[in-house]
Every structure is written in C-alpha cells, then in structure tokens.
C-alpha positions as CSV (number, residue, x, y, z in Angstrom):
1,M,-38.5,-37.7,-59.8
2,K,-37.9,-35.8,-56.5
3,E,-35.0,-38.1,-56.0
4,A,-34.0,-37.2,-59.5
5,E,-34.0,-34.3,-59.0
6,K,-31.6,-34.4,-56.1
7,L,-29.3,-36.9,-57.7
8,N,-28.9,-34.0,-60.8
9,R,-28.5,-31.4,-58.3
10,S,-26.1,-32.9,-56.2
11,H,-23.7,-33.6,-59.5
12,F,-24.0,-30.2,-60.3
13,V,-22.3,-29.0,-57.4
14,I,-19.6,-31.7,-57.4
15,V,-18.3,-30.0,-60.8
16,S,-19.1,-27.2,-60.3
17,A,-16.9,-27.4,-57.4
18,H,-13.9,-29.6,-58.9
19,S,-13.9,-27.1,-62.0
20,R,-12.5,-24.3,-59.2
21,H,-9.8,-26.6,-58.7
22,V,-6.5,-26.7,-61.1
23,G,-4.6,-29.2,-60.1
24,G,-6.1,-29.9,-56.6
25,A,-4.7,-26.5,-55.9
26,I,-7.5,-24.3,-55.4
27,A,-6.3,-21.3,-57.3
28,L,-5.5,-17.6,-55.6
29,P,-4.9,-13.6,-55.8
30,S,-1.3,-13.3,-57.1
31,S,0.5,-11.2,-54.0
32,A,3.6,-9.8,-56.9
33,F,3.9,-6.1,-56.9
34,T,3.2,-4.8,-60.2
35,L,6.0,-3.0,-62.3
36,I,4.4,1.0,-61.3
37,E,3.7,-0.4,-57.8
38,L,7.9,-1.0,-57.9
39,L,8.5,2.3,-59.2
40,V,6.3,4.1,-56.6
41,V,8.5,2.6,-53.8
42,I,11.6,3.4,-55.3
43,A,10.2,6.5,-56.4
44,I,8.9,7.4,-52.2
45,L,12.6,5.4,-51.4
46,G,14.3,8.7,-53.6
47,I,12.0,11.0,-52.0
48,L,12.7,10.2,-48.4
49,A,17.1,10.3,-49.1
50,A,16.6,13.3,-50.8
51,L,15.9,14.6,-47.6
52,L,18.0,13.2,-44.9
53,L,21.0,13.3,-46.6
54,P,21.6,16.9,-46.4
55,T,20.4,16.6,-42.5
56,L,22.9,13.5,-42.0
57,S,25.4,15.9,-44.1
58,K,25.2,19.0,-41.6
59,A,24.7,16.9,-38.5
60,K,27.8,15.7,-39.7
61,S,29.8,18.9,-40.2
62,Q,28.3,20.2,-36.9
63,A,29.7,16.8,-34.7
64,I,32.9,18.1,-36.8
65,Q,33.1,21.3,-35.8
66,T,32.8,20.7,-32.3
67,I,36.1,18.6,-32.3
68,D,37.7,22.1,-34.9
69,I,36.7,24.3,-32.1
70,N,37.6,22.0,-28.5
71,N,41.5,22.5,-31.2
72,L,41.3,26.4,-31.7
73,K,40.1,26.4,-28.2
74,Q,43.5,24.3,-26.6
75,I,45.2,26.4,-29.1
76,T,44.1,30.1,-27.7
77,T,44.6,28.8,-24.4
78,A,48.3,28.0,-24.7
79,V,49.0,30.7,-26.8
80,Q,47.2,32.8,-23.7
81,M,49.3,30.5,-21.6
82,Y,53.2,30.9,-23.2
83,A,52.3,34.7,-23.5
84,S,51.5,34.5,-19.6
85,D,55.2,33.7,-19.3
86,N,57.1,35.6,-21.6
87,Q,55.7,39.1,-20.5
88,D,53.2,39.0,-22.1
89,I,54.4,38.9,-25.5
90,L,52.8,36.7,-28.8
91,P,54.9,33.4,-30.1
92,A,56.1,33.4,-33.8
93,P,53.4,33.4,-36.1
94,N,55.5,31.0,-38.4
95,W,55.9,33.6,-40.8
96,L,58.4,31.9,-43.1
97,S,61.2,34.2,-43.2
98,Q,61.6,34.4,-39.8
99,D,61.6,31.2,-39.7
100,Y,64.7,31.0,-41.3
101,S,66.2,33.7,-39.3
102,G,66.1,30.5,-37.2
103,Y,63.7,31.9,-34.7
104,P,60.6,28.9,-33.1
105,G,57.2,29.5,-34.1
106,W,53.8,28.6,-32.2
107,L,53.7,25.7,-34.8
108,Y,56.7,24.3,-35.2
109,T,60.8,25.1,-35.8
110,L,62.6,24.8,-39.5
111,D,64.9,22.2,-39.5
112,P,67.2,23.1,-42.1
113,S,69.4,19.9,-42.3
114,A,66.0,18.1,-43.7
115,S,63.8,19.0,-46.8
116,G,60.6,19.0,-47.7
117,P,57.3,18.4,-45.0
118,A,60.2,16.6,-42.8
119,Q,61.7,20.3,-41.8
120,F,58.7,22.0,-39.9
121,R,59.4,20.7,-36.6
122,I,56.6,19.8,-34.8
123,E,57.5,18.8,-30.8
124,K,59.6,22.3,-31.6
125,G,57.4,24.6,-31.6
126,L,56.5,27.6,-28.8
127,L,53.0,26.1,-28.0
128,W,54.4,22.3,-27.9
129,P,54.6,21.5,-24.5
130,T,51.5,22.6,-23.4
131,L,49.4,20.6,-25.7
132,K,51.6,17.4,-27.0
133,D,49.0,16.3,-29.8
134,P,49.6,16.3,-33.5
135,R,45.5,15.9,-33.1
136,L,44.0,19.3,-31.9
137,Y,46.9,21.1,-34.8
138,R,44.2,19.7,-37.6
139,C,40.5,19.0,-38.5
140,P,39.1,15.5,-39.1
141,M,37.6,17.1,-42.3
142,D,41.2,18.0,-44.0
143,N,41.9,15.7,-46.4
144,T,45.5,13.8,-46.2
145,N,45.2,11.5,-48.8
146,S,44.5,14.5,-51.5
147,A,46.7,15.9,-54.2
148,L,45.8,19.2,-52.9
149,F,47.5,18.2,-49.5
150,S,50.3,16.5,-50.7
151,Q,50.9,19.4,-52.4
152,R,51.3,21.8,-49.5
153,D,55.0,22.7,-48.1
154,Q,54.2,22.5,-44.5
155,Q,51.3,19.7,-43.5
156,L,51.4,19.6,-39.7
157,S,48.8,21.8,-39.5
158,S,44.9,23.1,-40.5
159,Y,44.7,26.6,-39.0
160,A,47.4,29.5,-39.1
161,I,47.9,32.3,-36.8
162,N,46.8,35.8,-38.5
163,G,50.2,37.8,-39.1
164,A,48.6,40.4,-37.4
165,V,50.8,40.2,-34.6
166,I,53.8,40.5,-36.5
167,G,52.8,43.1,-38.6
168,Y,52.3,41.5,-41.5
169,F,55.3,41.8,-44.0
170,R,56.6,44.0,-41.4
171,T,57.9,40.8,-39.5
172,N,58.3,42.9,-36.5
173,F,60.5,40.9,-33.5
174,P,59.7,39.9,-31.2
175,A,56.1,39.4,-32.1
176,A,53.3,41.8,-30.8
177,K,51.9,41.6,-26.7
178,L,48.4,40.0,-26.1
179,S,47.4,43.2,-24.7
180,S,48.4,45.3,-28.0
181,M,45.4,43.2,-28.9
182,R,41.4,43.5,-29.4
183,P,39.7,40.5,-27.7
184,D,37.5,39.9,-30.8
185,D,40.7,40.4,-32.5
186,V,40.9,37.0,-35.3
187,A,43.6,35.4,-34.0
188,F,43.3,31.6,-35.9
189,W,41.5,30.6,-38.3
190,E,40.6,27.5,-40.8
191,T,43.4,27.7,-43.7
192,D,41.3,27.5,-47.9
193,E,42.7,23.9,-48.5
194,Q,41.9,24.4,-52.2
195,E,45.1,27.0,-52.4
196,P,48.7,24.3,-51.3
197,Q,50.7,27.9,-51.7
198,Y,48.5,29.3,-48.2
199,F,50.6,26.3,-46.6
200,N,54.2,27.2,-46.8
201,D,54.2,28.2,-43.2
202,G,51.8,28.5,-40.1
203,A,50.2,32.5,-41.1
204,N,48.9,33.6,-43.5
205,V,47.1,37.2,-44.2
206,P,43.5,37.5,-43.7
207,L,43.0,37.6,-48.2
208,E,44.5,34.3,-48.5
209,G,40.8,33.3,-47.3
210,I,39.1,31.1,-44.5
211,S,38.2,26.6,-46.0
212,A,34.4,26.7,-46.8
213,R,34.3,22.8,-45.7
214,H,32.3,23.0,-42.9
215,L,29.0,24.2,-45.1
216,N,30.7,27.2,-47.0
217,G,32.5,28.5,-43.8
218,A,35.5,27.5,-41.4
219,I,36.1,28.0,-37.8
220,K,37.6,31.0,-36.7
221,A,39.4,32.0,-32.6
222,T,40.5,35.1,-31.7
223,F,42.5,36.5,-28.7
224,G,40.2,36.9,-26.1
225,G,39.6,32.9,-26.6
226,S,35.9,33.0,-28.4
227,V,35.9,30.7,-30.8
228,S,32.7,31.0,-33.7
229,Y,31.8,30.2,-37.4
230,S,32.1,31.9,-40.2
231,R,30.6,32.1,-43.6
232,L,32.8,32.7,-46.4
233,G,30.7,36.0,-47.7
234,A,31.4,37.6,-44.3
235,W,34.7,36.9,-43.8
236,Y,35.4,38.7,-47.4
237,L,33.7,41.6,-46.6
238,L,35.4,42.1,-43.7
239,V,38.7,41.6,-45.9
240,Y,37.3,44.3,-48.3
241,E,36.6,46.5,-45.2
242,T,39.4,49.7,-45.4
243,N,39.4,50.2,-41.9
244,R,40.7,48.1,-38.6
245,N,38.2,45.1,-38.2
246,S,38.8,42.3,-36.1
247,L,41.0,40.6,-39.6
248,W,43.4,43.2,-40.2
249,C,44.6,43.9,-36.6
250,Y,48.2,44.8,-36.5
251,P,48.2,47.4,-33.7
252,G,51.1,49.1,-34.8
253,S,48.8,50.7,-37.9
254,P,46.1,52.9,-38.0
255,D,44.3,50.5,-40.5
256,G,45.3,47.6,-38.7
257,R,47.2,46.5,-41.9
C-alpha cells in the first residue's frame, strides 16, 4: 500500500511539472513596456527637453555675444587709432549723402561705377587697413540667406555708427573730434535686421533702433572703448528722453540731437 502511494505521488509531481511547460519552454513573466509606461517616458523626455532648450539657446546666444563683443572692441580700437593718426578727427560715418560726395567712411567707399551691394567697397573703408577681415564687421547670427538680408543696400556690416559724429542730418564735415565725445557715448550698435532700409549706408540715428537677436537685446560699443549688452526696453527709454544722453550725443547741441 505504501509503495502504491509513492507511485501515485511521483506521478502527480511529474504531471504537475509537465503542466508548467508549454512546448518544452518555461513560461516567464513579460518584460515589454505597456502603452501607459511608454507614454510616461515620452512625457518625461518632453519635460526635460522643455527645460534644457532655453538653457541651450541662452548658452548659444551668449557664445555669439562674445564674438560680437570682440568684433566691436576691435572696431572701436581701430576708430581710436584712426583718430590718433588724424588730429583727433573721427572717421566719416558713411552717411549716404556724404558717400555720394565722394567721402570715404569708416565702413566703405562708394563706387559710383558699380550697382547694388557691389558699390559698397569695404576694402576702401577707412578702418580696413587696421581690421583687414570682413568677419569683424558682422554678427554670426545675422542671417545672410534671409529674404530681408537680400533687401539691404549695404550688406557688409551688422553694425552701424552713431550719426552724432556729423550732427546727424547736419552732415558736418569733417566729423567731430574723438575728445568731444564722452567716453560712455554710444558709438556703434547692432542694427535692427528686421528693417532692411536701415542698412542703406553705414550710419544710423538712435531712433532706428537695435536688433533683438540676442534674447531681446543687442551689443553696443562706446567711444571710450567699452562694449556691453543693451535690452530693447533700456534702449528705447534713452531714445525718447529729451535731454542729451549716451545715444543722442552730438557735441554741438545741448540736447545731443
């Protein structure tokens, strides 16, 4: 009797073990993601991207600002060197009416025999003998392949000089002396690339504004040689002031205009 019970128990174990095999393979728990788990992962990745992209964009803008700062430092140094060699007189600003009179300016000399952008000869500009590199005149973020860029007359520079050096529409010649400008008077700024008409020559008035390409601001440089970042709001507060300030800085007028 005991032998029969042993045989029955052995048979039960064998049958039970066999019942846990399917086609000779052991059934294991599934390791695949469920739809909900995949959606959770995608949502987490989206949140991380949203957090990282602004940081990456800011880092890129700051890196390009460094290039702009270097460009404008070299340009203002070239201006100071020019003035030192020319009895303290600043270079002509390439105000268009003076260009047509045959005066070379800081950026170019106008070639009346050419047409379109080719008439602006950078290698004959007053600062070219010092700078000798067209990349120093342009912000890397200035999109040369855009439709707006193609509408510019002058396509050499992202920066404009302050027309204060010739009294704006007075178009004084020669330009003012460097020593007549305050060190914190703004000499150059990044022109608003959304307005192609502001690139008709190499000079602007402050009201024509600055670019917003660097996180709603632009790089500016002073006659004293310092270079810094300016937000749009801060710029236009100065534009609409009625007193002389660092933007409206023509030395021959009480209000700088």
